[in-house]
C-alpha positions in Angstrom: -39.2 6.7 -21.0 -38.4 4.0 -18.5 -35.8 6.0 -16.6 -37.4 7.1 -13.3 -37.8 10.8 -12.6 -35.3 12.4 -10.2 -38.3 13.9 -8.3 -38.4 14.5 -4.6 -40.9 11.3 -4.0 -38.2 9.0 -4.8 -35.6 10.6 -2.7 -37.9 10.6 0.4 -39.1 7.0 -0.4 -35.7 5.6 -1.4 -32.7 7.6 -0.2 -29.3 6.2 -1.4 -27.1 6.2 1.6 -23.1 5.3 1.6 -22.2 2.6 3.9 -18.8 4.2 4.3 -16.9 1.3 3.1 -15.0 3.0 0.1 -11.8 4.9 1.5 -10.9 7.1 -1.5 -14.5 8.2 -2.7 -13.0 11.0 -4.8 -11.7 8.3 -7.4 -14.8 6.0 -7.3 -17.7 8.6 -8.0 -20.4 7.7 -10.4 -19.1 8.5 -13.8 -21.5 6.2 -15.9 -23.5 8.7 -17.7 -27.0 8.3 -19.2 -25.9 7.6 -22.8 -23.8 4.9 -21.5 -26.7 3.3 -19.6 -28.6 3.5 -23.1 -26.0 1.2 -24.4 -26.8 -1.7 -22.2 -30.6 -1.2 -21.8 -31.2 -3.9 -24.0 -29.5 -6.3 -21.5 -32.5 -5.9 -19.1 -36.0 -6.6 -19.3 -38.2 -4.0 -21.2 -39.7 -2.5 -18.0 -36.6 -2.1 -16.1 -36.1 1.3 -14.5 -32.7 3.0 -14.3 -31.8 5.9 -11.9 -30.7 9.2 -13.6 -27.0 10.1 -13.6 -25.9 11.8 -10.5 -22.1 12.4 -9.9 -22.4 12.3 -6.2 -23.3 8.4 -6.1 -21.0 5.9 -4.9 -21.1 2.1 -5.6 -21.6 1.3 -1.9 -24.8 3.2 -1.6 -27.4 1.0 -0.1 -31.2 1.4 -0.6 -34.3 -0.7 -0.3 -35.5 0.6 -3.7 -32.3 0.8 -5.9 -29.5 -1.7 -6.6 -26.2 -1.0 -8.1 -25.0 -3.1 -11.1 -21.4 -3.0 -12.6 -21.0 -2.3 -16.3 -18.4 -5.1 -16.8 -20.8 -8.2 -17.1 -22.7 -6.5 -19.7 -19.6 -5.8 -21.9 -18.5 -9.5 -22.0 -22.1 -11.1 -23.0 -24.1 -11.1 -19.9 -28.0 -10.2 -19.7 -30.0 -10.1 -16.7 -31.4 -12.2 -15.2 -28.1 -14.0 -14.9 -27.8 -17.7 -16.0 -28.2 -20.4 -13.3 -24.5 -21.1 -12.3 -23.8 -17.3 -11.9 -27.0 -16.9 -9.8 -25.9 -19.9 -7.5 -22.4 -18.2 -7.0 -23.9 -14.7 -5.7 -26.5 -16.8 -3.8 -23.9 -18.9 -2.1 -21.4 -16.1 -1.3 -24.2 -13.5 -0.4 -22.1 -10.7 -2.2 -23.6 -7.8 -4.0 -22.9 -7.7 -7.8 -20.8 -4.6 -7.5 -18.4 -6.4 -5.0 -17.2 -8.7 -7.5 -14.2 -7.7 -9.6 -14.1 -8.1 -13.4 -12.0 -11.2 -13.2 -14.9 -13.0 -11.3 -17.4 -12.2 -14.1 -14.8 -13.5 -16.8 -14.4 -16.7 -14.9 -18.1 -17.1 -14.3 -19.1 -16.5 -18.0 -16.5 -18.7 -19.2 -17.6 -21.6 -17.0 -21.3 -20.8 -18.0 -20.2 -21.5 -21.6 -18.3 -24.6 -20.9 -21.4 -26.0 -19.0 -23.6 -25.4 -21.9 -21.2 -26.2 -24.8 -19.5 -29.2 -23.3 -22.2 -30.7 -21.0 -20.2 -30.7 -17.9 -22.4 -30.2 -15.0 -20.4 -27.8 -12.9 -21.5 -26.6 -9.7 -20.4 -24.7 -6.5 -18.6 -27.6 -5.2 -16.5 -27.8 -8.2 -15.9 -24.0 -8.2 -14.8 -24.4 -4.5 -12.1 -26.9 -5.6 -11.0 -24.8 -8.3 -10.6 -21.5 -6.7 -10.5 -19.6 -3.2 -12.7 -16.5 -2.7 -10.5 -13.7 -1.3 -11.1 -10.0 -0.5 -9.2 -7.5 -2.4 -9.5 -4.3 -0.5 -12.7 -2.4 0.4 -14.6 -5.6 0.6 -14.3 -6.3 -3.3 -13.7 -10.0 -4.1 -11.8 -11.9 -6.6 -11.3 -15.7 -7.3 -7.8 -16.9 -6.4 -6.5 -20.1 -7.9 -5.6 -22.9 -5.3 -1.9 -23.0 -4.3 0.3 -25.1 -6.6 -2.3 -25.3 -9.1 -2.5 -23.9 -12.6 -5.4 -21.4 -13.7 -8.4 -23.3 -14.1 -9.6 -20.3 -16.6 -7.0 -18.8 -18.7 -6.8 -15.1 -19.7 -9.4 -14.1 -17.0 -6.8 -11.8 -15.0 -6.7 -8.8 -17.5 -6.3 -5.5 -15.7 -9.3 -3.2 -15.7 -8.5 0.0 -13.9 -11.6 1.9 -14.7 -14.3 -0.6 -13.6 -14.9 0.8 -10.3 -16.7 4.1 -11.4 -18.5 2.2 -14.1 -21.9 1.2 -12.5 -25.5 2.2 -12.5 -28.6 1.8 -10.3 -31.8 -0.1 -11.2 -35.1 -0.2 -9.5 -35.4 -3.3 -7.5 -39.2 -3.9 -8.4 -38.8 -3.4 -12.1 -36.5 -6.6 -12.5 -36.9 -10.2 -11.7 -35.8 -11.1 -8.2 -35.0 -7.5 -7.6 -36.5 -7.5 -4.2 -34.5 -10.6 -3.0 -31.2 -9.2 -3.9 -28.5 -8.0 -1.2 -29.4 -4.8 0.4 -25.8 -4.0 1.3 -22.3 -5.1 0.9 -21.0 -8.3 2.5 -18.5 -7.5 4.9 -18.4 -10.6 6.9 -16.3 -13.8 6.4 -17.7 -16.1 3.7 -17.7 -19.8 4.4 -18.0 -22.7 2.1 -17.3 -25.4 4.6 -20.7 -27.0 3.9 -19.7 -27.9 0.4 -18.1 -31.3 0.2 -16.0 -33.1 -2.5 -17.9 -36.1 -3.9 -16.8 -38.8 -6.4 -19.0 -37.0 -8.8 -17.2 -33.7 -8.1 -13.9 -35.5 -8.9 -15.2 -36.8 -12.0 -16.5 -33.4 -13.1 -13.1 -31.8 -12.2 -11.3 -34.5 -14.4 -13.6 -34.0 -17.3 -13.0 -30.1 -16.8 -9.2 -30.3 -16.7 -9.1 -32.7 -19.8 -10.6 -29.7 -21.9 -8.3 -27.9 -24.3 -6.7 -24.9 -22.9 -8.5 -22.8 -25.7 -11.7 -23.9 -24.4 -10.9 -23.0 -20.9 -9.7 -19.5 -21.9 -11.9 -16.3 -21.6 -12.5 -15.0 -25.0 -14.1 -12.0 -26.7 -14.5 -11.1 -30.4 -15.8 -8.1 -32.3 -18.5 -8.3 -34.9 -20.4 -5.6 -36.8 -19.0 -3.0 -34.3 -20.3 -4.8 -31.4 -18.5 -6.6 -28.5 -19.7 -10.2 -28.5 -18.4 -12.6 -25.8 -17.6 -16.2 -26.6 -19.6 -16.9 -23.4 -22.7 -15.1 -24.9 -24.4 -18.4 -25.8 -24.9 -18.9 -22.0 -27.5 -16.2 -22.1 -30.0 -18.7 -23.7 -30.2 -20.3 -20.4 -31.9 -17.3 -18.9 -34.1 -16.9 -22.0 -32.4 -13.7 -22.9 -30.5 -12.2 -25.9 -26.8 -12.1 -25.5 -26.2 -9.2 -27.7 -23.9 -6.7 -26.2 -23.4 -2.9 -26.4 -22.3 -1.3 -29.5 -18.8 0.3 -29.4 -17.7 3.3 -31.4 -14.6 2.8 -33.2 -12.2 4.7 -35.5 -13.8 3.1 -38.5 -17.1 4.6 -37.4 -15.4 8.0 -37.2 -14.3 7.8 -40.7 -17.6 6.5 -41.8 -19.2 9.6 -40.2 -16.8 12.0 -41.8 -17.3 10.4 -45.2 -21.0 10.5 -44.9 -20.7 14.3 -44.0 -18.5 14.9 -47.1 -21.0 13.1 -49.5 -24.0 15.3 -47.7 -22.0 18.4 -48.4 -21.4 17.6 -52.1 -25.0 16.7 -52.6 -27.0 19.3 -54.5 -30.2 18.5 -52.3 -28.5 19.4 -49.0 -28.0 23.3 -48.3 -24.7 24.2 -46.7 -25.0 26.1 -43.5 -24.2 29.7 -43.8 -24.0 32.5 -41.5 -27.6 33.8 -40.7 -28.8 36.9 -42.6 -31.0 39.7 -41.9 -34.2 40.3 -43.6 -37.3 38.3 -45.1 -35.4 35.1 -45.7 -34.1 34.6 -42.1 -36.8 32.2 -41.0 -36.0 30.0 -44.0 -32.4 30.0 -43.5 -32.9 29.1 -39.7 -34.9 26.2 -40.6 -32.5 24.8 -43.2 -29.6 25.2 -40.7 -31.7 23.2 -38.1 -32.2 20.3 -40.7 -28.4 20.2 -41.4 -27.5 20.2 -37.7 -29.9 17.4 -36.8 -27.1 14.8 -37.1 -24.7 16.6 -35.0 -26.0 15.3 -31.5 -25.5 11.8 -32.9 -21.9 12.7 -34.0 -21.2 14.2 -30.7 -22.6 11.2 -28.8 -20.6 8.7 -31.0 -17.4 10.9 -30.5 -18.0 11.0 -26.8 -18.4 7.2 -26.6 -15.1 6.9 -28.8 -13.2 9.2 -26.4 -14.5 7.4 -23.3 -13.5 4.1 -24.8 -10.0 5.5 -25.6 -9.7 6.9 -22.4 -10.4 3.6 -20.7 -7.7 1.8 -22.8 -5.2 4.7 -21.7 -6.2 4.0 -18.2 -5.8 0.2 -18.8 -2.4 0.9 -20.1 -1.4 3.3 -17.3 -2.8 0.5 -14.9 -0.4 -2.2 -16.6 2.5 0.0 -16.4 2.0 0.8 -12.6 1.5 -3.0 -12.1 4.8 -3.7 -13.9 6.4 -1.0 -11.8 5.2 -2.5 -8.6 6.4 -5.8 -9.5 9.8 -4.4 -10.3 9.8 -2.8 -6.8 9.0 -6.1 -5.4 11.7 -7.9 -7.2 14.2 -5.3 -6.1 13.0 -5.6 -2.5 13.6 -9.6 -3.1 17.1 -8.8 -4.3 17.9 -6.6 -1.1 16.5 -9.4 1.2 18.5 -11.9 -0.6 21.8 -9.8 -0.3 21.0 -9.6 3.6 20.5 -13.2 3.7 23.6 -13.9 2.1 25.4 -11.5 4.3 24.0 -13.2 7.3 25.1 -16.6 6.2 28.7 -15.4 5.4 28.9 -14.0 8.9 27.5 -17.3 10.4 30.1 -19.1 8.3 33.0 -17.0 9.7 31.7 -17.6 13.2 31.7 -21.3 12.6 35.3 -21.1 11.3 36.4 -19.0 14.4 34.7 -21.5 16.8 36.5 -24.5 14.8 39.9 -22.9 15.1 39.4 -22.4 18.9 38.3 -26.1 19.3 41.5 -27.2 17.2 43.7 -24.9 19.4 42.1 -26.3 22.7 42.5 -29.9 21.3 46.0 -29.4 20.6 46.6 -27.9 24.1 45.1 -30.7 25.9 47.0 -33.2 23.6 50.2 -31.5 24.7 49.1 -31.7 28.3 48.4 -35.4 28.1 51.8 -36.0 26.5 53.6 -33.9 29.2 51.7 -35.8 31.8 52.4 -39.1 30.4 56.3 -37.9 30.4 56.0 -37.0 34.0 54.3 -40.3 34.9 56.9 -42.2 33.1 59.7 -40.3 35.0 58.1 -40.9 38.3 57.8 -44.7 37.6 61.4 -44.7 36.5 62.6 -43.1 39.6 60.5 -45.5 42.0 62.2 -48.3 39.9 65.7 -46.8 40.2 65.0 -46.3 44.1 64.1 -50.2 44.2 67.3 -51.1 42.3 69.4 -49.0 44.7 67.8 -50.6 47.6 68.6 -54.0 45.8 72.1 -53.1 45.1 72.8 -52.4 48.9 71.7 -55.9 49.5 74.9 -58.1 49.0 72.9 -61.2 48.9 70.7 -59.9 46.1 71.2 -61.5 42.5 71.7 -58.7 40.1 71.6 -60.9 37.1 67.8 -60.7 37.0 67.9 -56.8 36.2 66.5 -56.0 32.8 69.4 -53.4 32.0 68.5 -53.5 28.2 64.9 -52.5 28.9 66.1 -49.5 31.1 68.3 -48.4 28.4 65.5 -48.4 25.9 63.2 -46.4 28.3 65.9 -43.9 29.0 66.5 -43.4 25.3 62.8 -42.5 24.9 63.1 -39.9 27.7 66.3 -38.8 26.1 68.2 -38.4 29.6 71.9 -39.2 28.9 72.6 -38.6 32.7 70.3 -41.3 33.8 71.4 -43.7 31.1 75.0 -43.2 32.4 73.8 -44.0 36.0 72.2 -47.2 35.0 75.5 -48.2 33.1 77.1 -47.5 36.4 74.9 -49.7 38.3 75.4 -52.6 35.8 79.2 -52.4 36.3 78.7 -52.2 40.0 76.7 -55.6 39.8 79.3 -57.4 38.0 81.5 -58.2 41.1 81.7 -57.9 44.9 84.8 -55.5 44.4 82.5 -52.8 42.9 79.9 -53.4 45.4 80.9 -50.3 47.5 80.7 -48.3 44.2 77.4 -49.5 43.2 75.9 -48.8 46.7 77.1 -45.4 46.5 75.5 -45.1 43.1 72.3 -46.4 44.6 72.4 -44.2 47.6 72.9 -41.2 45.5 69.8 -42.2 43.2 68.0 -42.6 46.5 68.9 -39.3 47.6 67.8 -37.7 44.3 64.4 -39.4 44.6 
């Protein structure tokens, strides 16, 4: 009754136009059907108007009359209007509801529950100290924990691969504050620089971190075949019921089958048979119509069951793909590590080569210094010998002052036996005047050598 008619007047008055943000539109077509919308109708005010199913819609369609809602928040306990903390988040960031990834909704509803049940007055300043809001492709956003910090909210990062095509449109003027909600997706940078950390902010964060990890975890539980979020109590702040949509399970399918068997065995219910011609044809047709009245319900329930199971399969496939991606990343890291090790080994070998060159050059320089020292000593010795030869030619020179023993030691160091013999000859020549001529001759020979 409340769903709008797909008449031409709505199309002319409120055309849905894509903003061209979604790149792979074939995988994000509108697949959330009218029966699925009926499951979450109770999460909206009674006069809310929903746009009929159309497989050509995309979630980035913009309109002055219609606004897109994701299905995710209403499966975890949200109702519209959203509670104060959640509304403050979207008012601060300016993003559309459909731009928030499932992880954002899980974090927000868990914080809503903590605010109500534990009395911690958290706000946007505290949230900005816990998380950074980052884009994750196609201008969709998630909350990323601060570097080096643990997750403020645990179990909120579950993979949900089918959320992109589970959305629906609601007429703005049929819901509270609908006209003030964003008309288009936010594509510019989002700044929270005007939020300052105060002593009150620090106290609230300390009180939050002191909470038990179980309290800081996103939780859902199932009761009476309905998904009920542990954060559903927060809906009371908006004055709305937190009852979530019913979910068809295998047990329900068994119940339907057993009910069908009982109906078949009951004598008051006629068994459908092939239509017969004749006067009883009308009566038989009426009886069959009565028996088949329940089939649309069974078909609807089976369709819901199939959709849910298909979503579970997609979640599993998505998790496998994520694991494969992580494995590929680890392989790439291993390859980079091997390259780094090879580079370090090459650098080490180059350093060893350079060290060997330095040692060789040092040894060569040391050898040259030693040889130079020997040459200098030999020159000094020759000069001294020349002086001694000159003194030996002087008949009045007192040769007893010569340090013959010192000369022998120096010559022994130079290992020159010939020069040692010459020194001995000079010493012998200095013992008397008879040998003066011989000593003079030796000195002259030494002078000639020099």
